[in-house]
C-alpha positions as CSV (number, residue, x, y, z in Angstrom):
1,M,4.5,70.9,-79.1
2,N,2.0,68.8,-81.0
3,S,0.0,66.1,-79.2
4,I,-0.3,62.4,-79.6
5,S,-2.9,59.9,-78.2
6,I,-1.5,57.0,-76.3
7,L,-4.3,54.4,-75.9
8,M,-4.4,52.0,-73.1
9,Y,-5.9,48.5,-73.4
10,H,-5.9,45.6,-71.1
11,S,-7.8,42.4,-71.9
12,I,-9.4,41.7,-75.3
13,D,-12.5,39.8,-74.1
14,S,-16.3,40.1,-74.1
15,S,-16.9,40.2,-70.3
16,G,-17.8,43.9,-70.3
17,S,-15.5,44.7,-67.4
18,V,-13.9,48.2,-67.1
19,V,-10.6,46.8,-68.3
20,S,-12.0,44.8,-71.2
21,C,-12.5,45.6,-74.9
22,S,-14.3,43.1,-77.0
23,R,-12.6,41.7,-80.1
24,E,-15.4,43.2,-82.2
25,T,-14.9,46.7,-80.7
26,F,-11.1,46.5,-80.9
27,T,-11.4,45.5,-84.6
28,A,-13.7,48.4,-85.3
29,Q,-11.4,50.8,-83.5
30,M,-8.3,49.7,-85.5
31,A,-10.4,50.1,-88.7
32,A,-11.4,53.6,-87.6
33,I,-7.7,54.5,-87.0
34,S,-6.9,53.3,-90.5
35,D,-9.9,55.1,-92.1
36,E,-8.7,58.4,-90.6
37,D,-5.3,57.8,-92.3
38,F,-3.6,57.3,-88.9
39,R,-1.3,54.5,-88.1
40,G,-0.8,52.6,-84.9
41,I,2.7,52.6,-83.5
42,S,4.7,51.4,-80.5
43,L,5.6,53.7,-77.6
44,Q,9.3,53.0,-78.3
45,D,8.9,54.3,-81.9
46,A,6.9,57.4,-80.8
47,V,9.4,58.4,-78.1
48,A,12.4,57.8,-80.4
49,F,10.8,60.0,-83.0
50,R,10.2,62.8,-80.5
51,K,13.7,62.6,-79.2
52,L,15.1,62.9,-82.7
53,N,12.7,65.5,-84.1
54,G,11.4,67.5,-81.2
55,A,7.8,66.6,-81.9
56,W,5.5,63.6,-81.9
57,P,5.0,61.8,-85.3
58,E,2.0,63.1,-87.1
59,K,-1.1,61.0,-88.0
60,S,0.0,58.4,-85.5
61,V,-1.6,56.9,-82.4
62,V,0.3,54.8,-79.8
63,L,-1.3,51.5,-78.9
64,T,-0.4,50.0,-75.5
65,F,-1.7,46.9,-73.6
66,D,-1.2,46.5,-69.9
67,D,-0.7,43.2,-67.9
68,G,0.1,41.0,-70.9
69,F,-3.1,39.1,-71.3
70,A,-2.8,36.0,-73.6
71,N,-5.9,37.2,-75.5
72,V,-3.8,40.1,-76.8
73,Y,-1.8,37.5,-78.7
74,E,-4.9,35.6,-79.7
75,H,-7.3,38.4,-80.6
76,A,-5.4,41.7,-81.0
77,L,-2.3,40.5,-82.9
78,P,-4.2,39.3,-86.1
79,V,-5.9,42.7,-86.3
80,L,-2.7,44.6,-85.8
81,Q,-1.1,42.6,-88.5
82,Q,-4.0,43.2,-90.8
83,Y,-3.4,46.9,-90.6
84,K,0.4,46.7,-90.2
85,F,0.2,48.5,-86.9
86,G,2.8,48.5,-84.2
87,A,2.0,48.4,-80.5
88,T,3.6,48.0,-77.0
89,V,2.6,45.2,-74.6
90,F,3.6,45.7,-71.0
91,V,4.1,42.3,-69.3
92,I,4.4,41.3,-65.7
93,S,7.6,39.2,-66.0
94,G,7.1,37.2,-62.8
95,R,3.7,36.0,-63.8
96,M,4.2,34.9,-67.4
97,G,2.0,32.0,-68.3
98,Q,-0.1,32.4,-65.1
99,L,-3.4,34.1,-64.3
100,N,-4.4,37.6,-63.5
101,N,-5.0,36.8,-59.9
102,W,-2.3,39.0,-58.2
103,S,-5.4,40.7,-56.7
104,Q,-9.1,40.5,-57.0
105,P,-9.9,41.1,-60.7
106,P,-12.3,43.9,-61.6
107,Q,-16.0,43.1,-61.6
108,K,-17.1,40.8,-64.5
109,L,-13.5,40.2,-65.7
110,G,-12.8,36.9,-63.9
111,E,-9.5,35.1,-64.4
112,H,-7.7,35.0,-67.7
113,S,-4.4,33.6,-68.8
114,L,-1.4,35.8,-69.2
115,L,1.1,35.6,-72.1
116,S,3.6,32.8,-72.0
117,W,7.2,33.6,-72.8
118,E,6.7,31.7,-76.1
119,Q,3.7,34.0,-77.0
120,A,5.6,37.1,-76.0
121,R,8.5,36.0,-78.2
122,A,6.0,35.5,-81.1
123,L,4.6,39.0,-80.5
124,S,8.1,40.5,-80.5
125,S,9.0,38.6,-83.7
126,S,5.8,40.2,-85.3
127,G,7.1,43.7,-84.5
128,I,5.3,44.3,-81.3
129,E,7.3,46.0,-78.5
130,I,7.5,44.1,-75.2
131,G,7.7,46.5,-72.3
132,S,7.9,46.1,-68.5
133,H,5.0,46.3,-66.0
134,T,7.2,45.2,-63.1
135,R,7.7,41.6,-61.8
136,S,4.6,41.2,-59.7
137,H,2.3,44.2,-60.3
138,L,3.0,45.9,-57.0
139,D,1.9,49.5,-56.2
140,L,5.3,51.0,-56.3
141,T,4.3,54.0,-54.2
142,R,3.4,51.6,-51.3
143,C,6.8,49.8,-51.0
144,D,10.3,51.0,-50.2
145,L,12.5,52.3,-53.0
146,G,14.7,49.2,-52.8
147,K,11.8,47.0,-53.5
148,A,10.5,49.3,-56.2
149,R,13.9,49.2,-57.9
150,Q,14.0,45.4,-57.7
151,E,10.5,45.3,-59.4
152,M,11.7,47.4,-62.3
153,T,15.3,46.1,-62.8
154,G,14.3,42.5,-62.2
155,S,11.5,42.7,-64.8
156,R,13.7,44.5,-67.4
157,K,16.4,41.9,-67.0
158,E,14.0,38.9,-67.2
159,I,12.5,40.2,-70.4
160,E,15.8,41.0,-71.9
161,D,17.1,37.5,-71.0
162,K,14.1,35.7,-72.3
163,L,13.6,37.7,-75.5
164,G,17.1,38.8,-76.3
165,Q,16.2,42.5,-76.8
166,Q,16.5,45.7,-74.9
167,V,13.5,46.9,-72.9
168,S,13.0,50.6,-73.1
169,S,9.4,51.2,-72.1
170,F,7.6,50.8,-68.7
171,A,4.1,51.2,-67.4
172,Y,3.4,52.0,-63.7
173,P,1.1,49.4,-62.1
174,Y,-2.3,51.0,-61.2
175,G,-0.9,54.2,-62.6
176,A,0.5,54.9,-59.1
177,I,3.4,57.3,-59.1
178,N,5.3,59.8,-56.9
179,R,8.5,61.7,-57.5
180,A,10.8,59.0,-56.2
181,V,9.2,56.2,-58.3
182,C,9.3,58.4,-61.4
183,S,13.0,59.1,-60.8
184,L,13.7,55.4,-60.5
185,A,11.8,54.7,-63.7
186,A,13.7,57.4,-65.5
187,S,17.0,55.7,-64.5
188,E,15.9,52.4,-65.9
189,F,13.8,53.1,-69.0
190,E,13.6,55.5,-71.9
191,S,9.9,56.2,-71.2
192,S,7.2,55.3,-68.7
193,C,3.4,55.5,-68.9
194,T,0.9,56.6,-66.3
195,T,-2.9,56.4,-66.5
196,E,-3.6,60.1,-66.5
197,L,-6.5,60.6,-68.9
198,R,-5.4,63.0,-71.7
199,R,-3.3,63.3,-74.8
200,A,0.5,63.5,-74.5
201,N,2.3,66.7,-75.6
202,S,5.5,68.1,-74.0
203,D,5.3,65.7,-71.0
204,A,8.4,64.3,-69.5
205,A,9.2,60.8,-70.9
206,D,8.9,59.3,-67.4
207,C,5.4,60.5,-66.9
208,L,3.4,60.1,-70.2
209,P,-0.4,60.2,-70.0
210,R,-2.7,57.7,-71.7
211,I,-6.3,57.4,-72.7
212,D,-8.1,54.4,-71.4
213,A,-10.0,52.6,-74.2
214,Y,-12.9,52.3,-71.9
215,Y,-13.8,55.9,-72.8
216,L,-13.7,55.2,-76.5
217,K,-16.4,52.5,-76.8
218,R,-18.9,54.9,-78.5
219,S,-18.6,54.6,-82.2
220,D,-17.7,58.2,-82.7
221,A,-15.4,58.7,-79.7
222,L,-12.2,57.4,-81.3
223,Q,-12.8,59.5,-84.5
224,R,-13.3,62.6,-82.4
225,L,-10.2,61.9,-80.4
226,L,-8.0,61.6,-83.5
227,Q,-9.5,64.8,-84.8
228,G,-8.6,66.6,-81.5
229,Q,-12.2,67.1,-80.5
230,L,-12.4,64.9,-77.4
231,D,-10.2,66.9,-75.0
232,R,-13.1,68.6,-73.1
233,Y,-14.8,65.2,-72.5
234,L,-11.5,63.7,-71.3
235,L,-11.0,66.7,-68.9
236,L,-14.5,66.1,-67.4
237,R,-13.8,62.4,-67.0
238,R,-10.4,63.2,-65.4
239,V,-12.0,65.6,-62.9
240,G,-14.7,63.1,-62.1
241,R,-12.2,60.4,-61.6
242,A,-10.1,62.5,-59.3
243,G,-13.2,63.4,-57.3
244,R,-14.1,59.8,-56.7
245,V,-10.5,59.1,-55.5
246,L,-10.7,62.0,-53.1
247,V,-14.0,60.8,-51.7
248,A,-12.7,57.3,-51.3
249,G,-9.6,58.6,-49.5
250,H,-11.9,60.2,-46.9
């Protein structure tokens, strides 16, 4: 099967944190996608195309944003509209209009506002898919399955009630998964995203890998990714990341 790049963004700000992408860098990346004759699309559209055609859409890149920062509405939406790109924003339904203080923010990031329901509704009206990122951003592998199900179903229902649309896409908080959590997600959503650092190909819809925009800040990195020339680099980064997790676990 062919491959597709699913990009993962979080906050569009100039703090320089590991989950931040400056407005200038984001704008340049969207321009690079357009210059390569690719188009940005939502996860929902990509998965629906694969289900119908047995392959990912060609010359496309999936754009996703985790946590639902308000700066996605403020800074990313105008750029997406400029290029007529689609995207998916995964929101934490129980924290809409609040701050990203469910835990200590990454170094340099600080506290930022999250989307209000009004802003989420405006995104949706602009053609941006709103997906679920649970109700409270819990690590679903560290709570019982009943609580994990509540986090998923509660979030999906809240978004559907507030926006009046079906929610089909999900992102696992922290990228934390196990077989039971993935099974739950598969029963609630059409597709679910992890944080595994590689392009998606024949992966199951409940376990789709994504490429963190943090690794695409070099001016040529995104171009190489779209041309299929970044896989070895991503593999090395993936191995290095796994090694750091293993050391931390000891």
